[in-house]
N, C-alpha and C positions, 0 to 999 in steps of 0.2 A: 664370116660364114660360120654357122653353127654345125653344119654337116658338110664339110669341104670334101672335094674329090680331086683325084689327080687330073681329071679332065678339066675341071673348072680352073685349077691353078695353071695348067698348061694353056688354056684358052686366054687367061689373063695375060700370060707372057707373050703369046703369039700376037695378041692384039696391041701390045705395047703399053700396058698399064704399069704404073710405078710400084704398086704394092698389092698384097693380098692380106686380109685380116681374118684370123680365126678366133672364135669365141670359146674359150675353155672354162669360163665361169658358169655358164648355164648349159653347157654341153660336155659330154664325157670324152674329151680328146686326150688320148694317151701321149706321152712323150715320143714313143716309137712311131705312132701315126703322124705326129707333127713333124718328126724328123724326115719321113718320106716326102711329105709335102714341101718341106724346106729345100730338100735336094732338088726337087723339080723346079721350085721357084728360082733357086740359084742358077740353074741351067738356062733360064730365060731372063736372067738379070732383073728379077722381080724381088723386091724386099718383102720377106715374110714377117708379119706382125701378129700379135696375139694378145687377147685379154686373158690373163691367167686366173686361176681360181682364187689365189690369195698372194700375199707378199712374203710368205715364209721363205727362208733361204733355200730349203730343199726344193720347193716348188719352182722358184725362179731359176735355179740352176738346172733343173731337169729339162726345162724348155730352152733356156739359153744355150746349153751344151748341144742341143739338137739343131740349132741354127736360127732360132728366132732373134730378130734384130730390133724389133720395136715391141716394148712391153707395156701394156695397159694393166694397171693394178686397181682393183675395185676398193672403194670405201676407205681411202686413206684419211685418217682423222687428226694425226698429230705430227709435229716436227720429228719426233723420235722415229715414228714409222717411216717417214719420208727419208730420213738419214739411213735407215736400214736398207731401204730399197737401193740407194746409191751404193752402199757398202757391198751388197750381195750381187749387184748387177755389173758393176765396173771392176776391171782389174786395177791394180795399183798404177799410179799414185792416187787416183780418185776414189777407188774402192778397194775391197779385199776379196773379190770373187775367187772362188776356188779354181785352181788351174789343174788341168782342163781336160776336155774330152778329145778323143781321136777325131771326132767330127770337126772340132775347131782346129786341130793340128793340121788337118788336110788343107787348110787355107793358108798355112804358113809358107812364106818364101824364104828359102835358105834355113840356117840353123839358129837364127836369132829370135828367140821366143819373145823378147821384149818388143821387137817390132810388131809381132803378131798382136800383142796386148794393146799396143798403141793403135793399130788399125781397127781392132774390134771396138775399143773405146770410142774411136772417132765415128763409128758407124752404128752406134746404139742410141736408142731413145727411150726414155721412161715417161709414161703418161699416167700419173695418179688420177683417179677419179675422186672428185670432191662431191660426196653424196649425202652429207648429213649436216645438221646445224652445228655439230661439234667441229667438223672440218672448217666451217666458215668462221667460227670463233677463233680457230687456231691458224687462220690463213696467213696472217702477217708473219708468223714464225715459219710456216711451211715454205713461204716464198723465199726465205733466206737460205734454203738448202742448196748448196752447190751441186750441179749435176742434173737438176730437174728444171727444164725450161718450158715444158708443155704440160697442160692440164686438161682434164675432161670433166664432164658433169654426170649427173644421174638423176633427172627430175623425179622419176617415180619413187626412188628411195629417199630422195630429199623430202618429198611430200610426206612419206611415212614418218620420217624423223621429226617433221613439223606437226605431227598429229592430224594430218589431213590425208589419210591413205586413199589412193585411187584418184587423186586430184593433181596430177603432175602439171596440168595446164592452168592451175590456179594462179591468179595475178601475184600472190605472195611468193610463190615459187619462182615465177618469172623475174620478180623484183630482186630476189636474193641472187639469182644467177647474173643478172645485169650488174649488180654491185660487185659481185665476185670478179666478173670479167674486167671491170674497170680497175680493180686492184691488181689483177694479174698483169694487165697491160702497163699499168703505172710502174710496176716492178721490172719492166723490160722483158716480160715473158709472154707466153702465148697460150691461147686456148686451142685445142686440137682442131676445132671447127674453123679457126681463122684461115686455114689454108688447105685443109684436107676435104676432098669431095669423094664420096664413095658410093658404090652400088649396094643396096640392101637386097641380097639375093632372095631371101625368103619373101620379103614384101613385094618384090617385083614379080615373082612367080605367082603369088597370091592374087595380085592385081590382074595379071594376064589371064588367070583361070576365071576370075570374076567376069572379065570382059568377054571371054569365050562363052560363058553361060548366058550372059546378057544377049549376045549375038544370036542365040538360039531361043530367046524368049524364056530363059530360066534364070533363077537366082541362086546364089550360094546359100548353102545351109548354115554357113557360119554367119553369126550375127554381128561380128566385130570386124 
């Protein structure tokens, strides 16, 4: 969701969905806003996930500390960048994430902070997006990074990096992602699309409005 609301998150919970996803790369979602949505999601046992603007330590921490448990990071290109994601997202021994916010402490049982760290680590997921020819060249090294088992794509940005902007459905882009998926699976890891099915709120609303107009003999003014 690029413009999530309390009602949408609550509805997802009441209907029994497993997770909600927020898009902070192309939408201005503040940590405070995300924190409110995470609190609602937690109340309905729904996992809050988010695509963050970037993989900087301060960016990751600001959303993780507010309750995000699944992080998608755009345009990861090197092993070094992937290693930093693990370092800043997980607590020791896997990473060195800064400890910690009151929001996290409220999930602590008893006085043992180490148990909290173990529980948080066990319920976190990082999904780097591989969106450039550079990331494909470095894929073998990226796949060796411990703590990252799931990957995403980005055909539109991949097409740009290949010098064919606007042609995300070009067979060359499709072929690159097919080869990438094979390497990911051969390494015993997964593409996010292997098991995640989601509802695209914006596109569903757009489709419903187009149908409504057609039912009354009208057409959308949007040409895409």
